[in-house]
C-alpha positions in Angstrom: 115.8 103.5 101.4 117.0 100.6 99.4 119.1 103.0 97.3 120.7 104.4 100.5 121.6 100.8 101.7 122.9 99.9 98.2 125.1 103.0 98.1 126.3 102.4 101.7 127.3 98.8 101.0 129.0 99.8 97.7 130.9 102.5 99.6 132.0 99.9 102.2 133.1 97.4 99.6 135.1 100.0 97.6 136.8 101.1 100.8 137.7 97.4 101.5 139.2 97.0 98.1 141.4 100.0 98.1 143.7 99.0 101.0 146.7 99.1 98.6 146.2 102.8 98.1 146.0 103.3 101.9 143.6 106.1 101.5 140.4 104.5 102.5 140.0 102.2 105.5 137.1 100.0 106.5 136.1 98.6 109.9 133.4 97.2 112.1 131.7 98.5 115.3 129.5 97.0 118.0 128.2 98.1 121.3 125.3 99.5 123.4 123.0 102.4 123.0 121.2 104.1 126.0 118.4 106.5 125.1 115.4 108.6 126.0 112.7 110.5 124.1 112.5 114.2 124.9 108.8 115.2 125.2 107.4 111.9 126.4 107.4 113.1 130.1 109.9 110.3 131.1 113.4 111.5 131.7 116.6 109.4 131.9 118.6 107.3 129.5 116.9 104.1 130.7 116.3 102.3 127.4 119.2 100.1 126.4 119.7 98.6 122.9 122.0 97.3 120.2 124.3 99.6 118.2 126.6 98.1 115.5 127.6 98.0 111.8 130.4 99.0 109.5 132.2 102.1 108.4 134.6 103.4 105.8 136.8 106.4 106.4 139.0 108.4 104.0 142.0 110.7 104.9 141.5 114.4 104.2 144.8 115.6 105.7 147.4 114.7 108.2 144.9 115.2 111.1 141.5 114.9 109.5 139.4 112.1 108.1 135.8 111.8 106.9 133.8 108.7 108.0 130.7 107.1 106.4 128.9 104.5 108.5 125.9 102.2 108.1 124.6 101.0 111.5 121.6 99.3 113.1 120.7 101.1 116.2 117.9 100.7 118.8 116.5 103.8 120.4 113.5 104.5 122.7 112.3 105.1 126.2 111.5 103.2 129.4 109.8 103.9 132.6 109.4 101.5 135.5 106.8 101.8 138.3 107.9 103.3 141.6 105.4 102.2 144.3 107.3 104.0 147.0 106.5 107.3 145.3 102.9 106.3 144.4 103.9 105.8 140.7 102.4 102.6 139.3 102.7 103.4 135.6 105.0 101.6 133.2 106.1 102.4 129.7 108.4 100.8 127.1 109.3 102.1 123.6 111.8 100.6 121.2 112.6 102.2 117.8 114.9 100.2 115.5 116.7 102.3 112.9 119.0 101.7 110.0 121.2 104.8 110.2 123.8 106.4 108.1 126.1 108.9 110.0 128.5 111.0 108.1 131.3 112.2 110.4 134.3 114.6 110.2 137.0 113.4 112.5 140.1 115.1 114.0 142.9 112.9 115.3 145.2 113.8 118.2 147.5 111.1 119.3 145.2 108.3 120.7 142.1 110.4 120.7 139.7 111.1 117.8 137.1 113.8 118.0 134.1 113.5 115.6 131.0 115.4 114.6 128.4 115.3 111.8 124.9 114.5 110.7 123.1 111.2 110.6 120.1 110.0 108.5 118.0 107.2 109.8 115.1 105.0 108.5 112.7 103.5 111.0 112.3 99.7 110.4 110.5 98.5 113.6 108.5 100.0 116.5 107.3 98.4 119.8 105.4 100.6 122.3 103.8 99.2 125.4 102.1 100.8 128.5 100.1 99.5 131.4 97.3 98.4 129.1 99.4 96.4 126.6 100.9 97.1 123.2 100.0 100.5 121.6 99.2 100.5 117.9 98.0 103.2 115.6 98.4 106.0 118.1 100.4 109.0 116.8 102.5 107.1 114.3 106.3 107.7 114.2 107.8 109.4 111.1 109.7 106.9 109.0 112.8 109.1 108.6 115.0 110.7 111.2 117.7 113.4 110.9 120.1 113.9 113.7 123.4 115.4 114.8 126.3 113.3 116.3 129.1 114.3 118.5 131.7 111.8 119.8 135.2 110.9 120.9 137.2 107.7 120.5 140.2 106.4 122.3 142.6 103.9 120.8 143.0 101.0 123.2 145.5 98.9 121.2 146.6 99.3 117.6 143.4 99.2 115.5 141.0 98.6 118.4 139.3 101.7 119.9 136.5 102.6 122.3 134.0 105.2 121.1 131.5 107.4 123.0 128.9 109.2 121.0 125.9 111.5 121.7 123.2 111.7 119.1 120.3 114.1 119.1 117.4 114.4 116.6 117.0 117.8 115.2 113.7 116.9 113.5 110.7 115.5 115.4 110.3 111.7 115.3 106.5 112.1 116.0 104.1 114.8 117.2 103.5 115.7 120.8 100.4 114.0 122.5 98.8 117.4 122.7 99.4 118.1 119.0 101.2 121.3 119.8 104.0 122.3 117.5 106.5 125.2 117.6 109.5 125.9 115.4 111.8 125.3 118.4 109.8 122.3 119.7 108.1 120.5 116.8 107.5 117.2 118.6 109.2 114.3 120.4 112.9 113.7 119.6 115.5 111.0 120.3 118.4 111.5 122.7 121.0 108.8 122.6 124.3 108.0 124.3 126.2 105.1 122.6 129.2 103.2 123.7 130.9 101.0 121.1 134.1 99.1 120.3 135.5 99.7 116.8 138.0 97.7 114.8 139.6 99.1 111.7 141.2 96.8 109.2 144.7 97.4 107.8 147.5 99.3 109.4 147.5 102.5 111.3 151.0 103.4 110.4 151.6 106.9 109.0 151.2 107.2 105.3 
């Protein structure tokens, strides 16, 4: 994981130093993630968390760019009691990841459409139910592989608003029953993220 972070930081610095060439551009992003865990019996994007980091993108053609990011993102699940329906149970799960999305982007006027894989490393877990904090029960896998799909809208010059959907395509841990199928290997993360992005330099045509 240290090698991944080193390469990501190096990539980011290289992008920042090549502004004169106007081929690579660097930027920052910060915002909010809302998430759920498919397979935990609780539905709804009720768990909110932080989503932010840096990125470098490179121009592939007049309309296409490739973007490399390194972000810190919080995922998980939350369930609140609903006494009116006879539900007194509560649940809280927060998973903190260092994640490296690799995106291919298509630009159309003020809109940018993006898609690509993401690779995450789990750095922190907090899981709590009615009886207190849960430890040692069905550990989460340290690595995550996901697919990202998003759209950005340029608000003003280099400032944009980004919406992104992220879905794990490998399990983040096994089901409580231990059952596993090729199409349903275990619990997975579903995330909706909303961020503001700022890209350094100029957006003038090259």
